[in-house]
Every structure is written in C-alpha cells, then in structure tokens.
C-alpha positions in Angstrom: -18.2 -154.6 -70.7 -15.0 -156.6 -71.5 -12.1 -154.8 -73.0 -10.4 -156.2 -76.1 -6.7 -156.9 -75.8 -4.4 -154.1 -77.1 -2.8 -156.5 -79.6 -6.2 -157.2 -81.2 -7.1 -153.5 -81.4 -3.8 -152.9 -83.2 -4.6 -155.6 -85.8 -8.1 -154.3 -86.4 -6.8 -150.7 -86.9 -4.3 -151.9 -89.5 -6.9 -153.8 -91.4 -9.3 -150.8 -91.5 -6.6 -148.5 -92.8 -5.6 -151.0 -95.5 -9.2 -151.3 -96.6 -9.6 -147.6 -97.0 -6.4 -147.1 -99.1 -6.9 -150.1 -101.4 -9.7 -148.8 -103.6 -10.7 -150.8 -106.7 -9.3 -149.4 -109.9 -12.0 -148.0 -112.2 -12.7 -150.0 -115.4 -12.1 -148.3 -118.7 -15.1 -146.6 -120.3 -16.9 -148.9 -122.6 -19.5 -148.4 -125.3 -22.7 -150.3 -125.6 -21.0 -153.2 -127.2 -18.5 -153.6 -124.4 -15.5 -152.4 -126.4 -13.2 -149.9 -124.6 -13.4 -146.4 -126.0 -9.6 -146.3 -126.4 -9.9 -149.2 -128.9 -12.5 -147.2 -130.9 -9.9 -144.5 -132.0 -9.0 -144.6 -135.7 -5.6 -146.1 -136.3 -2.9 -143.7 -137.5 -2.6 -143.8 -141.3 0.3 -145.7 -142.8 3.1 -143.8 -144.4 2.1 -145.1 -147.9 -1.6 -144.0 -147.4 -0.4 -140.4 -146.9 1.0 -140.2 -150.4 -1.0 -142.7 -152.4 -4.7 -143.2 -153.1 -5.8 -146.4 -151.3 -8.4 -147.1 -154.1 -6.3 -146.9 -157.3 -2.8 -146.8 -155.8 -1.8 -143.6 -157.7 0.2 -140.8 -156.2 -2.1 -138.5 -154.3 -1.1 -135.8 -151.7 -4.7 -135.0 -150.6 -4.3 -137.0 -147.3 -1.0 -135.3 -146.6 -2.3 -131.8 -147.2 -5.4 -132.4 -145.1 -3.1 -132.8 -142.1 -0.3 -130.4 -143.0 3.0 -130.7 -141.2 4.0 -127.2 -142.0 6.4 -128.1 -144.8 6.0 -129.6 -148.3 9.2 -130.4 -150.3 8.8 -129.9 -154.1 11.4 -131.4 -156.5 12.3 -129.5 -159.7 13.3 -131.5 -162.8 14.6 -129.7 -165.9 14.7 -131.6 -169.2 14.8 -128.6 -171.6 17.3 -129.2 -174.4 18.1 -125.5 -174.7 19.6 -125.4 -171.3 20.4 -129.1 -170.7 19.4 -131.4 -167.9 19.2 -130.1 -164.4 17.2 -129.9 -161.3 16.6 -128.2 -158.0 14.3 -128.2 -155.0 11.7 -125.9 -153.5 10.0 -125.9 -150.1 6.5 -124.7 -149.4 5.6 -123.7 -145.9 1.9 -123.9 -145.0 0.5 -121.9 -142.0 -3.2 -122.6 -141.6 -5.1 -119.8 -139.9 -6.7 -121.9 -137.2 -8.7 -119.0 -135.8 -10.6 -118.8 -139.1 -12.0 -122.4 -138.9 -12.5 -124.2 -142.2 -11.7 -121.0 -144.2 -8.3 -120.9 -142.6 -7.4 -124.4 -143.7 -8.8 -123.9 -147.3 -6.9 -120.6 -147.6 -3.8 -120.8 -145.4 -0.8 -118.5 -145.4 1.9 -119.8 -147.7 5.7 -119.1 -148.0 8.1 -120.7 -150.4 11.8 -120.8 -151.4 13.7 -122.7 -154.0 16.7 -122.9 -156.4 17.6 -124.7 -159.6 20.6 -125.2 -161.9 21.3 -127.0 -165.2 24.4 -128.5 -166.9 25.1 -125.5 -169.2 25.4 -123.0 -166.3 21.8 -121.8 -166.1 20.8 -121.2 -162.5 18.2 -119.3 -160.5 16.7 -118.8 -157.0 13.3 -117.5 -155.8 11.3 -116.9 -152.7 7.8 -115.6 -151.9 5.1 -115.2 -149.3 1.3 -114.9 -149.4 -0.4 -114.0 -146.2 -3.8 -112.8 -144.9 -4.4 -110.3 -142.1 -7.2 -108.7 -140.2 -9.6 -111.7 -140.3 -8.5 -112.5 -143.8 -9.7 -109.3 -145.4 -6.2 -107.9 -146.1 -4.0 -110.0 -148.3 -0.4 -109.5 -149.1 1.9 -111.1 -151.7 5.6 -110.6 -152.1 8.1 -112.4 -154.2 11.6 -112.1 -155.8 13.7 -114.1 -158.2 17.2 -113.8 -159.7 19.4 -115.9 -161.9 21.0 -116.4 -165.3 19.8 -118.3 -168.4 22.5 -119.4 -171.0 21.2 -119.9 -174.5 22.4 -120.3 -178.1 21.0 -118.5 -181.1 21.2 -119.8 -184.7 20.5 -117.9 -188.0 22.1 -114.5 -188.1 21.6 -114.0 -191.8 19.9 -115.4 -194.9 22.9 -117.4 -196.0 23.0 -121.1 -195.4 26.4 -121.1 -193.6 24.9 -118.8 -190.9 22.2 -121.3 -190.0 24.9 -123.5 -188.4 26.7 -120.7 -186.8 25.6 -120.2 -183.2 25.8 -117.1 -181.0 26.1 -117.8 -177.3 24.5 -115.4 -175.0 23.1 -115.1 -171.4 20.1 -113.5 -169.9 20.8 -112.2 -166.4 17.6 -111.4 -164.7 16.1 -110.1 -161.5 12.4 -109.7 -160.8 10.1 -108.8 -157.9 6.4 -108.5 -157.3 4.4 -106.9 -154.4 0.6 -106.9 -154.1 -2.0 -105.8 -151.6 -5.7 -106.7 -151.8 -8.6 -105.6 -149.6 -11.8 -107.5 -149.4 -14.7 -105.1 -149.8 -16.8 -106.8 -147.1 -16.5 -109.8 -144.8 -17.2 -113.0 -146.8 -17.5 -111.0 -150.0 -16.0 -112.5 -153.2 -15.0 -109.0 -154.4 -11.6 -107.4 -153.6 -9.6 -104.4 -154.9 -5.9 -103.9 -154.7 -2.6 -102.8 -156.2 0.2 -104.8 -157.7 3.7 -103.7 -158.5 6.0 -105.7 -160.9 9.7 -105.0 -161.5 11.9 -106.8 -163.9 15.5 -106.3 -165.0 16.9 -108.4 -167.9 20.4 -107.9 -169.1 21.4 -109.9 -172.2 25.1 -110.4 -172.8 27.1 -112.2 -175.4 29.4 -115.0 -174.3 31.4 -115.2 -177.6 35.1 -114.6 -177.6 35.8 -112.8 -179.9 32.4 -111.2 -180.2 30.8 -111.1 -183.6 31.0 -107.7 -185.2 27.8 -105.7 -185.7 26.0 -107.2 -182.7 25.1 -105.3 -179.6 27.2 -106.3 -176.6 24.3 -105.7 -174.3 20.7 -104.5 -174.5 19.5 -104.1 -170.9 15.7 -103.9 -170.4 14.0 -102.7 -167.2 10.3 -102.8 -166.5 8.5 -101.1 -163.6 4.8 -101.5 -163.7 2.1 -100.7 -161.1 -1.3 -102.1 -161.7 -4.8 -101.6 -160.1 -6.7 -104.9 -159.6 -10.3 -105.8 -159.3 -10.7 -109.5 -158.2 -13.7 -111.9 -157.9 -13.1 -115.2 -156.1 -15.6 -117.8 -155.0 -13.4 -120.9 -155.0 -13.8 -123.3 -152.2 -10.0 -123.6 -151.7 -6.9 -122.3 -153.4 -5.2 -125.7 -154.0 -7.6 -128.0 -155.8 -10.9 -126.1 -156.1 -14.0 -128.2 -157.0 -16.3 -125.3 -157.4 -16.3 -121.5 -157.7 -14.9 -118.9 -160.1 -11.7 -116.8 -160.0 -11.5 -113.7 -162.2 -9.2 -110.7 -162.2 -9.3 -107.4 -164.0 -6.0 -105.4 -164.1 -6.0 -101.8 -165.1 -3.7 -98.8 -165.2 -4.3 -95.7 -163.1 -4.4 -92.6 -165.3 -2.4 -90.2 -163.1 1.2 -89.8 -164.1 3.8 -91.1 -163.5 1.7 -94.2 -163.0 -0.1 -93.9 -166.4 1.8 -96.7 -168.1 4.5 -99.2 -167.3 7.9 -97.5 -167.3 10.2 -99.4 -169.7 13.8 -98.4 -170.2 16.5 -100.0 -172.3 20.0 -99.2 -173.4 22.4 -101.0 -175.8 26.0 -100.7 -176.8 27.8 -102.2 -179.7 31.2 -103.8 -179.8 
C-alpha cells in the first residue's frame, strides 16, 4: 500500500472541513403557488384607512378602535351663545381584557379625563373610570367633575325695561358618582347594584352692586343613593348592532336612605 504525501493529506482534510461547514441555506417556505409566505402577509393599513371608510371616504373610527392603541383623543367644541365660544380636550384610555377573549374587546375597561373653557370664563374638568373584575362579573364606575358656569338672566319683572336688564350670575358646581354592579350568574344579562350620586351647586351673583331683593346665594346639595336592576344583552358597549339595555332604579325604604337628601340655604343682600 502506497502512502499519500503529507501535503496531499492536508489539502484533502481542509476540503472536507469546508464541505461540512458550508451547508446550503434553506429556501423560504412557499405556498402551492410558489409565493413566499412572508409575501402573503396583509400589508399594514395606511394612516388614512384607520380614520376614514375606504368605501365612501367618510370619517370612521371603526378600524382604529378594532386595533386600540390604548388612547383615544376626543376634541371638545363649544358653540353655545349663552357661554360663548370655547373648547377643550378629553382622553379616553381603553384597556381590553385580553383574558376574556372577544368579550374583553367588546366590553373593555375604560378611563377618561378632560377639561374645557369658554370665552366668558366658564370652565370645568372631569375624570372617570369604568372597570370589570372577577371575570367581568363585578363592575365598578367612579367619576367626578367640577367647574363654574357663567350665565346672564333677563326679565326680573313684568315691566318692559326689566326685559333688557340682565343679572349676571355663576353656577359653581361639584359632582361625583360611584356605582357597583354584580352579575347574577356568568354570562347572565341580569345584574343588581347600588349607585351613589352627589352634587353641590352654588349659584352666586356677579353684579356689583348687587340688585336689591335678590338672594346673594342659594346653595343646593344632593346626596342620593339608588338601587339598580340592570338588563344588558348588547353585543358591545360602543356601537351595538343588536341587543337591549334597560335599567330600573329604585329607592331602598330603610332610613336614612329612604329618599335623596337635598339641602339648600339662601341669604339675601
């Protein structure tokens, strides 16, 4: 047996190692038509298609809400002559309950905050949250608002001159609501709960000097608990296409919850 030269053995070893390391790259997966699967993915929607209907070209947020980004800005435009032109902004934060499947997307947790103001000094701010707990059976709602509305009143008496005489006054307000609902059974449309509403409205004159014979203030406070019976078969809470929503409020009979507690006081200048 003849021995191969050492130099030839070295060349053959290098060629074998190169052949093992240089494996052919796998081709991309293709469908039956020979088109790579990566090319079969749907293209990302254009920015315009997210906010406008592709068929009629009208403003439509359905596509945007189907793929929520967690935040939806809402402009506020005020054109009421009694308070003047104004505006504001609100933000709605959507938190889909992904563990609930389609139900979690149709009925997500929602939070919001906003503020507004007008040219005559009217202003306000508000915030709220609606969430679901314990597989969606426990629902909570809280909200609060505060602000001031500036208005003018005409017609203090039967005489014609009084019809053109205005009384400037303000309504300073604060309000809050809290609600808890419990679904009677899983997937049941029936729920029972309690709601509490509080409102404090403080009207004040803005006249200097103030007209004689008019109350300088007439503050009103409302504190009202309410029992609730609810029936809800809607397919979603935003734009339902089928289903019914009905609510029956009622007052518990036991005092001091027997009726809404309303207090007022007034003082004259």
